[in-house]
C-alpha angles and dihedrals in degrees: 000000000000116000116239122246089247091056093048090049090051091052091049093051092047091051092048094048091051089059096231090160094234092127129041115209115199116235120247114240116208120213114260114252128230112282129199112257143167119213128190121216113305143085119286138185118229110234092031108047099019127019118254116254146091116308144171107223126198138167114261090216138349117359140285148148123295124187137176114195105194119221091218129046089239091059127104114267112207126190113164142145104228119207145085104238098090139028089241089064126079121220093220145345128219121207145139113256115203132201110280096023115133117231118199124193125184141158097023134086092244144322121241120216117204118184116238107236101164130045124189112222090173094058115125104162119056146006127189130217113307145048121323137178124219109237092028105050103015135019118256117250145087118315144171108225128201137167121260112270113287095007138097134193150132124305121191136176118195106191120223089218110072088221093052125110119270116217123204116167140147106228118208145094100265098096092170089070095047099268120142121212095213142005132196115224140172112219119206128194111275096021114135120229121201121194116186138170096015133078095240147332124236120225123202120188115235 
């Protein structure tokens, strides 16, 4: 009499549970998480010199240039002067660094990487320099956006929907140089916001 599939499966499970070594099961490797780090000036590869992940990066002292050159076109390109001595500097930048990206640090003692462990999807008021996702870092909805007092910089929205509206403005109070004091936007879930060259942008619900 032929044994049923159920019986054969039962025999297999029993053999496996007894640890007879007849079958080798490969182990499952989990992806390494972001890990706090401090890097002195130089060029580094994400995944080799610093673990991949989402970080907030700041200068440990003074000010200097910080770049992230993404390996893929879909990566997050960062070009900031980190520091707190001048309005042209940004205290920190938040971005997701992926394996193979090239991080470049110059002109500062060191840059400190702090992993992002909490994101505020209910936020409706403010975002700092960096890359942000609607529905993860800020609540969807209609807003009036302006630069932090005394600062100016670039404000972008890259819509998740290919038919959505791209936004590319320089926020600030110097209208003679093409800056706009405020802009009305409609944020949809999944849209990506990029804030560059200014410490933060203020969001007011409308």
